[in-house]
N, C-alpha and C positions, 0 to 999 in steps of 0.2 A: 504493499499499499504505499503510495507517493506520501512526501511530505506534506503537500498542499492539504490533502484529506486532515490528516493528524493536525494540522493547525487550526481545523475547525472546532475542536473539541479541547477542553482545560476543565481536569478533575481539579483544580486549585487546592493541591496539597504541597506543604512544606516538607522540608527534607529529604535527604538522597532518595533518589528512587528506589534503590534496591532495599529501603528500609521500610517502604509503605506498602499498606495491604489494604486491599479496595475490595468491599463484599458487594455483589451485585444483586439485586432484586432481579428473579428471572420467573416470568411468567410462561415460556415457551414460544412466545411470539417474536417477530422480527427485531422491535424494538428493543427489548431487553438484552437481546442477543447480540446485537451490533455494540449496546453498551460495553457486554462481556467482553467482547473481541476488543474493543478502544481501550478498555483498560488494562487487559492484558498487554496489548501494544506498547505501553506506557512503560514496562518493565517491573511494575509494579506486583505483587503476589495477590493473584486475584481469586476469590472464591465466588462461584455460584449457590443462590440460596433460592429455593422455591417453597412457598407454603403450599400444601395440598389442600385445598378448600372444600373438595367434593369425594362422596367415595368413589375410590377409584375404580371399582368393577363397575358401576353404572355410569361413569363417566367417560368409559372407554367409547371412542368413537362419536360422541355426542358433540354437535357442532356447537361452537360459541361460548363454551364453558372452559375459562382461563383456569390454569393452574389444578389439571387433574388429567389423568388419562393420557391420552397422546399428548397433550402440552407436556407433562413432565417428562414423557419420552425425548420430545424436541430437544426441551432444556438441558437435559442430560447429555443428549448427541452433541450439541453445540460444545457443552464443556469439554467432552470427551476430545472434540476437534481441535479446541484450542489448547488442551491439555491442563488444563484447571480443574481444582476440585468442584464437585457440586454436592450439596446437602437438600434434602427434602425434608421439609419437618409437617406432621398432621395436624393441621389446624380446623379440621372440619366441625368440631362441636364448636369450637370458637365463634369460627364463620357463622354458623346458623344461630347462634345466641345473640350474637352484637350486629348482624348485618339482615339474615333472611327472616329470622322471627321478629326482628322490628320493622321491617318492611312489611310484614302481613300485619302487623298492630297498628299501625301508619294508617294502612288503608282503611281498617277496620272502624279507626278514629275519625274517620272522615278527611285525613290530610292526604297530601301529594308527596311519599318518599322518594327522596336521592340517594339510593344504597350506596353508589358507588363512593360517596363522600364518606360514608361509615365504613367503607371497605376501606379506603385509603388512609383516612386516621386513626382506623382501629388496627386490624390485622396486619396490613400492609406496611404502615410507618412503626406505630409503637411497638408491636412484636419484633419486626426486623429490624429495627433499631438496636432494639435490647439485644437481639442476637448478633448483630453485628459487631456490637461494644464487647460482647461475651468471648466475639471472635480475633479480637485485638485489632479491628480494623480502625483505618484513618477515615473513612468514611463510608456511607451507605449510597450508590450509584443506583440509579431507576432509569427507566425509558420513557419517563414523563415528558411532554412536550411544555415546560415553563422552563424560564431561566432564572438562576441564580445568580445575581449582583451583588458584589460587596459595595455598599455604600459608607458614608461616613460612621453613620451608628452600627454596622455591621452588616450581615447577609440580608439581601431583600427578596422577596418573592416577585418576578415579574412573567407578564403573559409570554408564550412561546414565540418566537419570531414567524413561524406558518400560521396565521389567523385561522385558517382551516384545522389546524390540529391543536392548538391551544388548550390545553387541559387546567389552566388556573382554575377557572370555577370548582374544579374537584376538589383543589387542593387549598382551599381557603383555610381551614381546619389546622393546618399546620402552624405547630408552635415555631416560636423564635428559637428554642433550643435543639430542636429538631433541623430546623433550614439550615443551623449551625454545620450538623454532622452530615446533611444530605448533599447529594450532587445529581443535577441534570444535564449530562451531556449532549442530549439530543435538542435541548432548548433554541439553540440557534439556527436548526437545520430542518429545512421542508422534508416531510415524508419520503417523497419521491426521491431526494439524495440518502435517505436512510436505506432506501430499499437497494441504491445501487452500491451502497457501502458492505451490504450484505451480500450482494452478489460480487463483488470484487472480492471478499474475503473467504469465498466459496462456503457461505453458510447456506444449508439445505433449506432454511427457513425464507429464503430472500423472496418468494412469492407468496408465504403463507397468506391469506385474508385476515385482517383484523378481528379480534375479538370483538363482541357485543356489548353495547353499553351495558346491559345488565346481565350479567353472564349466566345468571342461574334461573333467568327466564327466556330461554333461547325462541321459543316460538311465541313471544310477545303475548301471552296469555296471563296477565297479571292476575285478573279475578280467579282464573283458574287454581293458579299456584296458591292463592291466598284462601281458597276453600277446600285445596288439599289439607293446609297448615291449620285451618280453622275452620272444622266442619258447619260450625252454625254461623258462618258469614254471610250465608244466602239469606238473610233475611228482609222478607218484603216491605214496603214502607209506602208513603204517599209523594206525589209531585205536587209542590205548592207555588203559588206565585208570592211574589214581593210581600205581599198582604196576607199570606197564609191562606188563600183560598186553594181548593185540592183540583189540580187538573187533571190527575191521572195517578196510575199506580207504577212502581217500579220491584223488581226481583233482587236488590239489594244495593246498598250505596256502595259496594266495593267496585261496582261495574261504571263509575263515573267519577271526574276529576272537574275540577273548578275549570269552567270555560271551555268545557264539551257542548257540542250543540247535537251531533249523531246519538239515536239509540234513544232520545226521549219519547219518541211517538204520539207526541202531541200535535192536533191537528187544529184548524179553525182559527188559528191567532193572526192577529194584523201585522205582527213583524216578527222574524224568528226568535227564537228563546233558548238561552245558553244555561248550564248549570252555573248559578252565582255563590251557593254556597251548600255544604254538605253539613246535615246534622246529624250527627252519631248518635246521640241520646234518644231523640224521637223517630230517626230512621228517615227523617226527611231529605228530599233533594229540592231544593229552593231553585227556582228560574226565575229568569228574567231578561230583558231586551239586552244587547249588548252595551248600552251605556250603562248598566249597572255592575259591569265588570271592571269598570275605571276605579282604580285605587289611588288614594292620595297619600296613604302612608301605611308602613306597618310596623308590629311591635318587634323585634328580634329578640331571640333569647340566646344563651351560649355564648355570647360575643368573643371571637378571637381577634385579637388586635395585633396586626403585623406593622403598624406604622400610624401616625396622626390622624387621627378622624375629626377634626376640630376645622377643618378647612375645606375649599372646594372639593367635592369628590363624583365619581361615577358609581350606578350601580346596576349590577346584575342579577334578576330574579330566575333566570332561567338558563340552563347552558347555553341553548342557541340564541340567545336575544341579545340585543344592542346593549352595553352599556349607558344608560341614563343620568342625567344629571339629577343631584340627590344631595340630601344634607342630613348628619344626625343629629338631632336633638334628644339626648339622654338615651334611652334604649328605642327610638322610634326613629324610623327612616322614611325622613319625607323628601316625595319627589318632589320635582320643579314642575313637572306637567304631570298629569294623571296618567298611571301607567296601567297596562292591560295585562292578564295572565299571571297575577299574583295571586298565591294560593297558600294558605298554612301548610307547613312541613317542607315546602321548598326552602333553599337556601338564598340568602341576599349576600351577594360579595360585591366589596367595595374596591375602588380602584382610585389612584392620582396617576391619568395617564396609562402607563403599563404596568406600574407598580400595583400589586396586590397589597391593600391596607389591611385585609381581614374579612371578617363576615359574620352571619350568625342566621340562626334558625328562624324563618317566618313562622310567629305563633299566632298573632293577629293581624286582621288587614281593617284599614279605615276608607269606606267607601267615599268615592270623590263625590257621589250626588248628596251625601249626607252632609261632606265639608263645605260644600258650596252655600 
């Protein structure tokens, strides 16, 4: 591999190369495999670590399920080719408790969960960081598309250079202590370049498809998974308008999310209706016109701070949404203009330009109509 390629990455480690040790979080995909290869090319001792998150037998041949079955075999094969050690740790029970069970419970509570955040800030970072430190590593490197920038006050988290691959939304819960130890060598690179690197280095995973966002729901049937985990989840209830008038019935709030239009099966209305609110206690699905989805502010909980929140900032309330101007007033995130698609259970991630200032979980929203 040419020197120009190596200049694209920097593990930001001090001390002689021969005395360094890098632990790489390996899922079996192309991104983490390239990180392992780049780490090994530095001359540092490199160790690949994979968390097994699913039952190995059930996961073999299962498309879209990272960290199990074929993916573990792929990670091991890459490590064998690179001549580095590879360890697999069984984290199935912890993954189920901290990610999968919470996903089901959030849906039952009428919220919109984001399990990828819990996974990254739980098993993938908390547990892997501890393992890396126990292995005497100088850092833990991952294949996430974010950038770690050393600023005047220490390490900062920034968006990935490739807007189409930026994963900063899912890493807002990274603590300062974790950020000091983490490295993200792919942050400056576009995905196409990473695949080129994999091919240049002869890695068999160079053309492997990306894993799905929610790896434990490969078919996209969220309600089906919740019903399997919580058999009493399919409780019917009423569909009501903003004034509480019954418009129809539903077969379980787990089939709906805020902002949803399809599946209501209500006709004869003057304008299209959307899910405005889910009331888990009464089993009601509250619907209204699109204007009712406009949100003026949201109350955040479990706020993680990675930078100052007292100045101008932008907020992102969905992974695919554009950041919008806002400000923090205490625990309230106040939007400069009404924002749509804001739902309890989602994350609100705060930025100053490309820098991630932190974020929190949306506990409640304040309707723009009520605030007007």
